[in-house]
C-alpha positions, 0 to 999 in steps of 0.5 A: 587545309592541306598538309604541307612539307618541303624537300629536295630532289635532283637539286630542286626545291619541292613542295608536297601537298596532301589534301582530300583530293590526293598527294601532289608534289610540285618542283620549283623549275625556275627560281627567277620566274617562280615556275612550279611544275607538278611532278607527281599527282596521285589520288587518295583512292589510287594510293589506297588501292595500290597500298591496301595493306596499309590504307583504308578509307583514306579520302573519307578520313581526310574529309571528315576533319574530326581531328585538329591534326591532319590524318595524313601528314607529310613529314619530309621529302627527298629524292622522290621518297616521302616520309609521312604520318598516317594516323599513328604510324610512320610510312615511307612512300616511293613515288617511283614504285608507288609503294609504301613501307611501314617504318614504325608506330608513333608510340615507338618514338617515345611516350610524348610522340602523340602530343609533341611534334615529330621533327625529322632531320632537316636543313633549310638549304639545298646545299648538300651537307657533308656526311663524313 
């Protein structure tokens, strides 16, 4: 079962899927015809090779399915940046540069972060929020 999140980039709705085959970002190009276009696709092996300081045996861990929660889970997507959890750490992945940046560990988010869901700020609208 894929790990999924939705987000926005360039004013379009996007859907991020992470499976044992890789990370795929789909953009809704036409709302009337429900035309989805794959904007990014990277295999887990490619992602690991380009970010080996952070990732190890990604595909094997995704396929094993030992845990009930996915080993790699997308949390939020905005402007070609993916916030994701990998095991017990939170990373920011930039699709433009194909590089990862470690942001924090789950333990830094509080004592119940391993049990409670992580909820990044999110709006159910593509309308930009006033930040003043």
